[in-house]
KEMARKE-198648 format. One record per atom (N, C-alpha, C, O): residue in one letter; atom name; x, y, z. Coordinates in nm, 4 decimals, padded with zeros to 6 digits, m for minus. Layout:
// KEMARKE-198648
NODE:a:CA:X:Y:Z
...
// end
This chain:
// KEMARKE-198648
NODE:x:N:01.6681:m10.4323:m00.9602
NODE:x:CA:01.5681:m10.4861:m01.0490
NODE:x:C:01.6211:m10.4765:m01.1910
NODE:x:O:01.6509:m10.3663:m01.2371
NODE:x:N:01.6333:m10.5829:m01.2587
NODE:x:CA:01.6919:m10.5872:m01.3920
NODE:x:C:01.5843:m10.5738:m01.4974
NODE:x:O:01.4707:m10.6173:m01.4782
NODE:x:N:01.6214:m10.5128:m01.6097
NODE:x:CA:01.5297:m10.5012:m01.7228
NODE:x:C:01.5205:m10.6366:m01.7922
NODE:x:O:01.6198:m10.7083:m01.8048
NODE:x:N:01.4018:m10.6700:m01.8362
NODE:x:CA:01.3846:m10.7956:m01.9061
NODE:x:C:01.4515:m10.7881:m02.0421
NODE:x:O:01.4313:m10.6905:m02.1144
NODE:x:N:01.5271:m10.8838:m02.0778
NODE:x:CA:01.5905:m10.8898:m02.2075
NODE:x:C:01.7257:m10.8216:m02.2122
NODE:x:O:01.7917:m10.8238:m02.3160
NODE:x:N:01.7696:m10.7600:m02.1003
NODE:x:CA:01.8989:m10.6926:m02.0991
NODE:x:C:02.0079:m10.7911:m02.0629
NODE:x:O:01.9900:m10.8766:m01.9761
NODE:x:N:02.1205:m10.7784:m02.1298
NODE:x:CA:02.2344:m10.8616:m02.0962
NODE:x:C:02.3050:m10.8040:m01.9741
NODE:x:O:02.2769:m10.6908:m01.9349
NODE:x:N:02.3921:m10.8764:m01.9157
NODE:x:CA:02.4613:m10.8341:m01.7950
NODE:x:C:02.5451:m10.7083:m01.8232
NODE:x:O:02.6219:m10.7067:m01.9194
NODE:x:N:02.5317:m10.6032:m01.7410
NODE:x:CA:02.6097:m10.4819:m01.7541
NODE:x:C:02.5485:m10.3778:m01.8451
NODE:x:O:02.6058:m10.2696:m01.8585
NODE:x:N:02.4361:m10.4038:m01.9082
NODE:x:CA:02.3728:m10.3047:m01.9964
NODE:x:C:02.2651:m10.2298:m01.9196
NODE:x:O:02.1994:m10.2855:m01.8317
NODE:x:N:02.2484:m10.1046:m01.9535
NODE:x:CA:02.1451:m10.0247:m01.8884
NODE:x:C:02.0076:m10.0490:m01.9487
NODE:x:O:01.9075:m10.0533:m01.8772
NODE:x:N:02.0033:m10.0645:m02.0774
NODE:x:CA:01.8765:m10.0786:m02.1479
NODE:x:C:01.8806:m10.2049:m02.2335
NODE:x:O:01.9875:m10.2496:m02.2750
NODE:x:N:01.7657:m10.2602:m02.2586
NODE:x:CA:01.7654:m10.3758:m02.3487
NODE:x:C:01.7984:m10.3310:m02.4907
NODE:x:O:01.7672:m10.2174:m02.5264
NODE:x:N:01.8589:m10.4139:m02.5716
NODE:x:CA:01.8913:m10.3751:m02.7088
NODE:x:C:01.7650:m10.3498:m02.7898
NODE:x:O:01.6591:m10.4074:m02.7647
NODE:x:N:01.7805:m10.2597:m02.8899
NODE:x:CA:01.6664:m10.2302:m02.9765
NODE:x:C:01.6422:m10.3479:m03.0698
NODE:x:O:01.7141:m10.4478:m03.0656
NODE:x:N:01.5415:m10.3352:m03.1530
NODE:x:CA:01.5043:m10.4457:m03.2415
NODE:x:C:01.6173:m10.4818:m03.3374
NODE:x:O:01.6319:m10.5982:m03.3745
NODE:x:N:01.6987:m10.3817:m03.3786
NODE:x:CA:01.8065:m10.4087:m03.4728
NODE:x:C:01.9285:m10.4701:m03.4068
NODE:x:O:02.0232:m10.5067:m03.4765
NODE:x:N:01.9296:m10.4825:m03.2765
NODE:x:CA:02.0423:m10.5398:m03.2066
NODE:x:C:02.1426:m10.4364:m03.1581
NODE:x:O:02.2365:m10.4718:m03.0869
NODE:x:N:02.1252:m10.3063:m03.1953
NODE:x:CA:02.2161:m10.2011:m03.1506
NODE:x:C:02.1638:m10.1412:m03.0198
NODE:x:O:02.0427:m10.1278:m03.0024
NODE:x:N:02.2534:m10.1050:m02.9281
NODE:x:CA:02.2065:m10.0438:m02.8030
NODE:x:C:02.1551:m09.9009:m02.8286
NODE:x:O:02.1892:m09.8378:m02.9287
NODE:x:N:02.0726:m09.8524:m02.7356
NODE:x:CA:02.0191:m09.7165:m02.7475
NODE:x:C:02.1334:m09.6156:m02.7343
NODE:x:O:02.2234:m09.6341:m02.6524
NODE:x:N:02.1300:m09.5102:m02.8141
NODE:x:CA:02.2298:m09.4036:m02.8056
NODE:x:C:02.1646:m09.2829:m02.7396
NODE:x:O:02.0477:m09.2541:m02.7653
NODE:x:N:02.2383:m09.2126:m02.6555
NODE:x:CA:02.1835:m09.0941:m02.5911
NODE:x:C:02.2656:m09.0568:m02.4689
NODE:x:O:02.3659:m09.1205:m02.4369
NODE:x:N:02.2203:m08.9518:m02.4017
NODE:x:CA:02.2883:m08.9025:m02.2837
NODE:x:C:02.1954:m08.9148:m02.1649
NODE:x:O:02.0734:m08.9059:m02.1786
NODE:x:N:02.2542:m08.9353:m02.0481
NODE:x:CA:02.1729:m08.9385:m01.9265
NODE:x:C:02.1552:m08.7962:m01.8758
NODE:x:O:02.2258:m08.7051:m01.9189
NODE:x:N:02.0631:m08.7778:m01.7863
NODE:x:CA:02.0366:m08.6462:m01.7295
NODE:x:C:02.1588:m08.5939:m01.6542
NODE:x:O:02.1891:m08.4747:m01.6592
NODE:x:N:02.2275:m08.6818:m01.5859
NODE:x:CA:02.3474:m08.6404:m01.5108
NODE:x:C:02.4549:m08.5893:m01.6058
NODE:x:O:02.5189:m08.4881:m01.5770
NODE:x:N:02.4758:m08.6560:m01.7168
NODE:x:CA:02.5755:m08.6103:m01.8138
NODE:x:C:02.5403:m08.4733:m01.8697
NODE:x:O:02.6283:m08.3887:m01.8856
NODE:x:N:02.4145:m08.4507:m01.8993
NODE:x:CA:02.3705:m08.3212:m01.9523
NODE:x:C:02.3893:m08.2115:m01.8478
NODE:x:O:02.4334:m08.1016:m01.8815
NODE:x:N:02.3568:m08.2395:m01.7216
NODE:x:CA:02.3730:m08.1392:m01.6162
NODE:x:C:02.5201:m08.1060:m01.5923
NODE:x:O:02.5534:m07.9905:m01.5658
NODE:x:N:02.6078:m08.2047:m01.6012
NODE:x:CA:02.7516:m08.1790:m01.5839
NODE:x:C:02.8030:m08.0896:m01.6968
NODE:x:O:02.8802:m07.9971:m01.6715
NODE:x:N:02.7621:m08.1153:m01.8188
NODE:x:CA:02.8054:m08.0332:m01.9317
NODE:x:C:02.7533:m07.8903:m01.9171
NODE:x:O:02.8266:m07.7955:m01.9451
NODE:x:N:02.6293:m07.8731:m01.8742
NODE:x:CA:02.5731:m07.7383:m01.8543
NODE:x:C:02.6497:m07.6648:m01.7443
NODE:x:O:02.6762:m07.5453:m01.7567
NODE:x:N:02.6852:m07.7354:m01.6370
NODE:x:CA:02.7613:m07.6719:m01.5285
NODE:x:C:02.9000:m07.6286:m01.5763
NODE:x:O:02.9459:m07.5196:m01.5422
NODE:x:N:02.9660:m07.7118:m01.6538
NODE:x:CA:03.0993:m07.6761:m01.7060
NODE:x:C:03.0899:m07.5574:m01.8007
NODE:x:O:03.1732:m07.4669:m01.7945
NODE:x:N:02.9895:m07.5563:m01.8883
NODE:x:CA:02.9717:m07.4416:m01.9788
NODE:x:C:02.9428:m07.3136:m01.9007
NODE:x:O:02.9915:m07.2066:m01.9369
NODE:x:N:02.8643:m07.3241:m01.7946
NODE:x:CA:02.8364:m07.2075:m01.7109
NODE:x:C:02.9621:m07.1508:m01.6485
NODE:x:O:02.9799:m07.0291:m01.6435
NODE:x:N:03.0502:m07.2391:m01.6005
NODE:x:CA:03.1771:m07.1926:m01.5435
NODE:x:C:03.2647:m07.1259:m01.6485
NODE:x:O:03.3241:m07.0211:m01.6232
NODE:x:N:03.2725:m07.1863:m01.7654
NODE:x:CA:03.3567:m07.1298:m01.8721
NODE:x:C:03.3054:m06.9925:m01.9134
NODE:x:O:03.3841:m06.8986:m01.9255
NODE:x:N:03.1749:m06.9791:m01.9353
NODE:x:CA:03.1200:m06.8492:m01.9764
NODE:x:C:03.1287:m06.7459:m01.8638
NODE:x:O:03.1501:m06.6277:m01.8904
NODE:x:N:03.1125:m06.7886:m01.7402
NODE:x:CA:03.1247:m06.6956:m01.6278
NODE:x:C:03.2650:m06.6407:m01.6141
NODE:x:O:03.2833:m06.5206:m01.5940
NODE:x:N:03.3649:m06.7284:m01.6248
NODE:x:CA:03.5036:m06.6823:m01.6145
NODE:x:C:03.5449:m06.5972:m01.7336
NODE:x:O:03.6201:m06.5011:m01.7179
NODE:x:N:03.4967:m06.6312:m01.8518
NODE:x:CA:03.5317:m06.5499:m01.9682
NODE:x:C:03.4641:m06.4130:m01.9602
NODE:x:O:03.5205:m06.3137:m02.0063
NODE:x:N:03.3459:m06.4066:m01.9032
NODE:x:CA:03.2803:m06.2765:m01.8845
NODE:x:C:03.3597:m06.1871:m01.7910
NODE:x:O:03.3705:m06.0666:m01.8141
NODE:x:N:03.4154:m06.2455:m01.6852
NODE:x:CA:03.4996:m06.1670:m01.5945
NODE:x:C:03.6261:m06.1198:m01.6640
NODE:x:O:03.6718:m06.0078:m01.6413
NODE:x:N:03.6823:m06.2045:m01.7480
NODE:x:CA:03.8044:m06.1657:m01.8195
NODE:x:C:03.7762:m06.0526:m01.9177
NODE:x:O:03.8572:m05.9609:m01.9305
NODE:x:N:03.6636:m06.0574:m01.9866
NODE:x:CA:03.6314:m05.9530:m02.0841
NODE:x:C:03.5935:m05.8218:m02.0162
NODE:x:O:03.6149:m05.7151:m02.0736
NODE:x:N:03.5383:m05.8271:m01.8964
NODE:x:CA:03.5025:m05.7024:m01.8293
NODE:x:C:03.6264:m05.6245:m01.7864
NODE:x:O:03.6204:m05.5023:m01.7722
NODE:x:N:03.7386:m05.6935:m01.7656
NODE:x:CA:03.8608:m05.6227:m01.7277
NODE:x:C:03.9305:m05.5600:m01.8475
NODE:x:O:04.0290:m05.4884:m01.8295
NODE:x:N:03.8832:m05.5842:m01.9678
NODE:x:CA:03.9445:m05.5263:m02.0870
NODE:x:C:03.8957:m05.3844:m02.1156
NODE:x:O:03.9463:m05.3184:m02.2064
NODE:x:N:03.7982:m05.3377:m02.0390
NODE:x:CA:03.7494:m05.2017:m02.0598
NODE:x:C:03.8595:m05.1010:m02.0283
NODE:x:O:03.9493:m05.1291:m01.9490
NODE:x:N:03.8521:m04.9851:m02.0900
NODE:x:CA:03.9505:m04.8808:m02.0634
NODE:x:C:03.9324:m04.8291:m01.9213
NODE:x:O:03.8194:m04.8147:m01.8747
NODE:x:N:04.0418:m04.8011:m01.8524
NODE:x:CA:04.0289:m04.7477:m01.7171
NODE:x:C:03.9706:m04.6073:m01.7204
NODE:x:O:03.9864:m04.5339:m01.8180
NODE:x:N:03.9036:m04.5719:m01.6128
NODE:x:CA:03.8449:m04.4387:m01.6046
NODE:x:C:03.9550:m04.3332:m01.5937
NODE:x:O:04.0636:m04.3585:m01.5417
NODE:x:N:03.9236:m04.2159:m01.6439
NODE:x:CA:04.0197:m04.1065:m01.6400
NODE:x:C:04.0239:m04.0495:m01.4987
NODE:x:O:03.9194:m04.0298:m01.4367
NODE:x:N:04.1431:m04.0232:m01.4476
NODE:x:CA:04.1545:m03.9687:m01.3118
NODE:x:C:04.1064:m03.8240:m01.3101
NODE:x:O:04.0988:m03.7579:m01.4136
NODE:x:N:04.0744:m03.7770:m01.1913
NODE:x:CA:04.0275:m03.6389:m01.1749
NODE:x:C:04.1362:m03.5394:m01.2139
NODE:x:O:04.1064:m03.4311:m01.2643
NODE:x:N:04.2622:m03.5761:m01.1905
NODE:x:CA:04.3747:m03.4895:m01.2224
NODE:x:C:04.3845:m03.4703:m01.3736
NODE:x:O:04.3997:m03.3579:m01.4214
NODE:x:N:04.3756:m03.5805:m01.4489
NODE:x:CA:04.3839:m03.5731:m01.5947
NODE:x:C:04.2617:m03.5017:m01.6511
NODE:x:O:04.2731:m03.4272:m01.7484
NODE:x:N:04.1455:m03.5234:m01.5914
NODE:x:CA:04.0243:m03.4551:m01.6373
NODE:x:C:04.0346:m03.3040:m01.6172
NODE:x:O:03.9891:m03.2274:m01.7021
NODE:x:N:04.0941:m03.2603:m01.5055
NODE:x:CA:04.1117:m03.1170:m01.4811
NODE:x:C:04.2072:m03.0558:m01.5827
NODE:x:O:04.1845:m02.9448:m01.6308
NODE:x:N:04.3145:m03.1284:m01.6153
NODE:x:CA:04.4080:m03.0786:m01.7161
NODE:x:C:04.3419:m03.0704:m01.8534
NODE:x:O:04.3610:m02.9730:m01.9262
NODE:x:N:04.2647:m03.1720:m01.8884
NODE:x:CA:04.1965:m03.1723:m02.0180
NODE:x:C:04.0924:m03.0587:m02.0264
NODE:x:O:04.0776:m02.9947:m02.1305
NODE:x:N:04.0216:m03.0352:m01.9166
NODE:x:CA:03.9220:m02.9269:m01.9140
NODE:x:C:03.9885:m02.7908:m01.9302
NODE:x:O:03.9376:m02.7054:m02.0028
NODE:x:N:04.1027:m02.7694:m01.8626
NODE:x:CA:04.1732:m02.6413:m01.8731
NODE:x:C:04.2263:m02.6199:m02.0149
NODE:x:O:04.2185:m02.5092:m02.0681
NODE:x:N:04.2795:m02.7244:m02.0753
NODE:x:CA:04.3300:m02.7120:m02.2127
NODE:x:C:04.2163:m02.6803:m02.3099
NODE:x:O:04.2307:m02.5943:m02.3969
NODE:x:N:04.1043:m02.7494:m02.2951
NODE:x:CA:03.9900:m02.7227:m02.3825
NODE:x:C:03.9360:m02.5810:m02.3640
NODE:x:O:03.8949:m02.5169:m02.4607
NODE:x:N:03.9362:m02.5319:m02.2387
NODE:x:CA:03.8892:m02.3951:m02.2130
NODE:x:C:03.9830:m02.2931:m02.2766
NODE:x:O:03.9364:m02.1922:m02.3297
NODE:x:N:04.1144:m02.3167:m02.2727
NODE:x:CA:04.2104:m02.2235:m02.3335
NODE:x:C:04.1920:m02.2194:m02.4842
NODE:x:O:04.1956:m02.1119:m02.5440
NODE:x:N:04.1725:m02.3343:m02.5461
NODE:x:CA:04.1526:m02.3379:m02.6915
NODE:x:C:04.0208:m02.2715:m02.7293
NODE:x:O:04.0144:m02.1959:m02.8262
NODE:x:N:03.9157:m02.2999:m02.6526
NODE:x:CA:03.7826:m02.2475:m02.6840
NODE:x:C:03.7744:m02.0951:m02.6660
NODE:x:O:03.7157:m02.0267:m02.7499
NODE:x:N:03.8330:m02.0407:m02.5566
NODE:x:CA:03.8220:m01.8980:m02.5282
NODE:x:C:03.9299:m01.8147:m02.5962
NODE:x:O:03.9126:m01.6941:m02.6136
NODE:x:N:04.0418:m01.8778:m02.6351
NODE:x:CA:04.1508:m01.8026:m02.6964
NODE:x:C:04.2339:m01.7265:m02.5953
NODE:x:O:04.3085:m01.6361:m02.6328
NODE:x:N:04.2229:m01.7611:m02.4670
NODE:x:CA:04.2989:m01.6957:m02.3608
NODE:x:C:04.3717:m01.7998:m02.2784
NODE:x:O:04.3247:m01.9132:m02.2685
NODE:x:N:04.4850:m01.7655:m02.2187
NODE:x:CA:04.5561:m01.8621:m02.1342
NODE:x:C:04.4724:m01.9020:m02.0126
NODE:x:O:04.4045:m01.8185:m01.9528
NODE:x:N:04.4780:m02.0282:m01.9775
NODE:x:CA:04.4012:m02.0803:m01.8630
NODE:x:C:04.4938:m02.1675:m01.7794
NODE:x:O:04.5623:m02.2554:m01.8317
NODE:x:N:04.4953:m02.1419:m01.6469
NODE:x:CA:04.5725:m02.2272:m01.5562
NODE:x:C:04.4797:m02.3371:m01.5051
NODE:x:O:04.3650:m02.3117:m01.4684
NODE:x:N:04.5312:m02.4583:m01.5035
NODE:x:CA:04.4529:m02.5730:m01.4573
NODE:x:C:04.4274:m02.5618:m01.3081
NODE:x:O:04.5172:m02.5257:m01.2321
NODE:x:N:04.3059:m02.5924:m01.2659
NODE:x:CA:04.2713:m02.5981:m01.1240
NODE:x:C:04.2644:m02.7456:m01.0881
NODE:x:O:04.1714:m02.8159:m01.1275
NODE:x:N:04.3632:m02.7916:m01.0132
NODE:x:CA:04.3714:m02.9333:m00.9808
NODE:x:C:04.2828:m02.9652:m00.8617
NODE:x:O:04.2777:m02.8876:m00.7662
NODE:x:N:04.2128:m03.0778:m00.8656
NODE:x:CA:04.1248:m03.1145:m00.7541
NODE:x:C:04.2060:m03.1516:m00.6307
NODE:x:O:04.3208:m03.1949:m00.6406
NODE:x:N:04.1440:m03.1338:m00.5142
NODE:x:CA:04.2119:m03.1660:m00.3890
NODE:x:C:04.2276:m03.3154:m00.3686
NODE:x:O:04.3284:m03.3603:m00.3141
NODE:x:N:04.1284:m03.3936:m00.4120
NODE:x:CA:04.1332:m03.5388:m00.3960
NODE:x:C:04.1931:m03.6005:m00.5215
NODE:x:O:04.1229:m03.6202:m00.6207
NODE:x:N:04.3214:m03.6307:m00.5177
NODE:x:CA:04.3888:m03.6878:m00.6350
NODE:x:C:04.4312:m03.8307:m00.6099
NODE:x:O:04.5231:m03.8800:m00.6754
NODE:x:N:04.3666:m03.8982:m00.5170
NODE:x:CA:04.3984:m04.0386:m00.4920
NODE:x:C:04.5356:m04.0587:m00.4311
NODE:x:O:04.6024:m04.1573:m00.4622
NODE:x:N:04.5795:m03.9684:m00.3454
NODE:x:CA:04.7085:m03.9832:m00.2817
NODE:x:C:04.8232:m03.9227:m00.3611
NODE:x:O:04.9353:m03.9154:m00.3106
NODE:x:N:04.7981:m03.8793:m00.4838
NODE:x:CA:04.9036:m03.8206:m00.5662
NODE:x:C:04.9063:m03.6706:m00.5409
NODE:x:O:04.8035:m03.6038:m00.5516
NODE:x:N:05.0213:m03.6183:m00.5079
NODE:x:CA:05.0366:m03.4753:m00.4851
NODE:x:C:05.1601:m03.4277:m00.5603
NODE:x:O:05.2721:m03.4659:m00.5264
NODE:x:N:05.1406:m03.3452:m00.6617
NODE:x:CA:05.2512:m03.2947:m00.7402
NODE:x:C:05.3218:m03.1830:m00.6643
NODE:x:O:05.2575:m03.0998:m00.6005
NODE:x:N:05.4543:m03.1821:m00.6719
NODE:x:CA:05.5316:m03.0746:m00.6104
NODE:x:C:05.5394:m02.9530:m00.7011
NODE:x:O:05.5747:m02.8439:m00.6563
NODE:x:N:05.5066:m02.9712:m00.8287
NODE:x:CA:05.5116:m02.8621:m00.9252
NODE:x:C:05.3750:m02.7950:m00.9358
NODE:x:O:05.2722:m02.8603:m00.9174
NODE:x:N:05.3732:m02.6651:m00.9654
NODE:x:CA:05.2436:m02.5978:m00.9819
NODE:x:C:05.1728:m02.6451:m01.1089
NODE:x:O:05.2350:m02.7006:m01.1995
NODE:x:N:05.0438:m02.6224:m01.1134
NODE:x:CA:04.9655:m02.6644:m01.2297
NODE:x:C:05.0114:m02.5858:m01.3523
NODE:x:O:05.0438:m02.4676:m01.3413
NODE:x:N:05.0144:m02.6496:m01.4675
NODE:x:CA:05.0616:m02.5804:m01.5880
NODE:x:C:04.9604:m02.4771:m01.6379
NODE:x:O:04.8411:m02.4840:m01.6084
NODE:x:N:05.0123:m02.3824:m01.7137
NODE:x:CA:04.9295:m02.2819:m01.7783
NODE:x:C:04.9115:m02.3246:m01.9233
NODE:x:O:05.0094:m02.3499:m01.9935
NODE:x:N:04.7870:m02.3325:m01.9682
NODE:x:CA:04.7599:m02.3739:m02.1061
NODE:x:C:04.7402:m02.2507:m02.1926
NODE:x:O:04.6632:m02.1607:m02.1590
NODE:x:N:04.8113:m02.2483:m02.3047
NODE:x:CA:04.8018:m02.1383:m02.4002
NODE:x:C:04.6864:m02.1642:m02.4975
NODE:x:O:04.6376:m02.2768:m02.5076
NODE:x:N:04.6427:m02.0594:m02.5695
NODE:x:CA:04.5301:m02.0772:m02.6625
NODE:x:C:04.5548:m02.1788:m02.7745
NODE:x:O:04.4594:m02.2298:m02.8332
NODE:x:N:04.6824:m02.2089:m02.8049
NODE:x:CA:04.7079:m02.3089:m02.9089
NODE:x:C:04.7112:m02.4513:m02.8531
NODE:x:O:04.7360:m02.5458:m02.9280
NODE:x:N:04.6864:m02.4684:m02.7221
NODE:x:CA:04.6789:m02.6006:m02.6617
NODE:x:C:04.8049:m02.6450:m02.5928
NODE:x:O:04.8045:m02.7469:m02.5237
NODE:x:N:04.9152:m02.5703:m02.6098
NODE:x:CA:05.0391:m02.6079:m02.5424
NODE:x:C:05.0327:m02.5688:m02.3959
NODE:x:O:04.9612:m02.4760:m02.3582
NODE:x:N:05.1082:m02.6406:m02.3137
NODE:x:CA:05.1178:m02.6091:m02.1718
NODE:x:C:05.2543:m02.5485:m02.1448
NODE:x:O:05.3542:m02.5925:m02.2016
NODE:x:N:05.2593:m02.4474:m02.0581
NODE:x:CA:05.3860:m02.3863:m02.0191
NODE:x:C:05.3928:m02.3832:m01.8677
NODE:x:O:05.2911:m02.3852:m01.7983
NODE:x:N:05.5166:m02.3784:m01.8184
NODE:x:CA:05.5379:m02.3750:m01.6744
NODE:x:C:05.6346:m02.4851:m01.6355
NODE:x:O:05.6767:m02.5634:m01.7206
NODE:x:N:05.6702:m02.4921:m01.5087
NODE:x:CA:05.7678:m02.5924:m01.4650
NODE:x:C:05.7134:m02.7355:m01.4753
NODE:x:O:05.7915:m02.8306:m01.4723
NODE:x:N:05.5819:m02.7525:m01.4871
NODE:x:CA:05.5244:m02.8876:m01.4948
NODE:x:C:05.5020:m02.9313:m01.6380
NODE:x:O:05.4369:m03.0330:m01.6622
NODE:x:N:05.5562:m02.8542:m01.7361
NODE:x:CA:05.5329:m02.8872:m01.8765
NODE:x:C:05.6658:m02.8937:m01.9515
NODE:x:O:05.7607:m02.8225:m01.9187
NODE:x:N:05.6708:m02.9793:m02.0516
NODE:x:CA:05.7874:m02.9902:m02.1377
NODE:x:C:05.7944:m02.8645:m02.2249
NODE:x:O:05.6969:m02.8335:m02.2934
NODE:x:N:05.9062:m02.7912:m02.2249
NODE:x:CA:05.9124:m02.6656:m02.2995
NODE:x:C:05.9045:m02.6823:m02.4513
NODE:x:O:05.8647:m02.5887:m02.5207
NODE:x:N:05.9408:m02.7976:m02.5037
NODE:x:CA:05.9373:m02.8172:m02.6486
NODE:x:C:05.8001:m02.8602:m02.6998
NODE:x:O:05.7516:m02.8089:m02.8006
NODE:x:N:05.7381:m02.9546:m02.6294
NODE:x:CA:05.6103:m03.0092:m02.6789
NODE:x:C:05.4893:m02.9543:m02.6072
NODE:x:O:05.3786:m02.9593:m02.6608
NODE:x:N:05.5073:m02.9022:m02.4874
NODE:x:CA:05.3938:m02.8538:m02.4102
NODE:x:C:05.3200:m02.9641:m02.3371
NODE:x:O:05.2151:m02.9390:m02.2779
NODE:x:N:05.3725:m03.0858:m02.3398
NODE:x:CA:05.3077:m03.1977:m02.2702
NODE:x:C:05.3319:m03.1861:m02.1211
NODE:x:O:05.4391:m03.1432:m02.0782
NODE:x:N:05.2330:m03.2241:m02.0423
NODE:x:CA:05.2450:m03.2201:m01.8972
NODE:x:C:05.3429:m03.3299:m01.8549
NODE:x:O:05.3304:m03.4444:m01.8983
NODE:x:N:05.4411:m03.2946:m01.7696
NODE:x:CA:05.5485:m03.3874:m01.7358
NODE:x:C:05.5099:m03.4933:m01.6341
NODE:x:O:05.5466:m03.6096:m01.6515
NODE:x:N:05.4381:m03.4583:m01.5297
NODE:x:CA:05.4170:m03.5534:m01.4198
NODE:x:C:05.2719:m03.5915:m01.4010
NODE:x:O:05.2262:m03.6073:m01.2878
NODE:x:N:05.1991:m03.6063:m01.5095
NODE:x:CA:05.0589:m03.6471:m01.4985
NODE:x:C:05.0528:m03.7922:m01.4520
NODE:x:O:05.1219:m03.8772:m01.5081
NODE:x:N:04.9714:m03.8224:m01.3504
NODE:x:CA:04.9612:m03.9616:m01.3043
NODE:x:C:04.8896:m04.0450:m01.4077
NODE:x:O:04.8031:m03.9952:m01.4797
NODE:x:N:04.9250:m04.1703:m01.4152
NODE:x:CA:04.8622:m04.2613:m01.5132
NODE:x:C:04.7381:m04.3226:m01.4561
NODE:x:O:04.6718:m04.4015:m01.5233
// end
């Protein structure tokens, strides 16, 4: 069924000034909304992966032992958790001194940094 006054191939009849109507169809608007939804959804997933990774139980145990040694002023040996995500150190847990340095075979003798802490 053709619109009265419309020329061949036009969707709408021309306006009084002779210019065709300008605008978007519902389908065009829905396609743009769907594309924007995909773009924002994928960017949200990308930004969620930028968060800092959680600290492992092994690193948390070392940090707790170091803080306890500094706070109490006495040497504290780290108690490592049994569930370390498959990581098992062959070296014993380091001993933390009251100044925060670590000593033992699992620590660097110059800096006191733990040598084999998992990342």
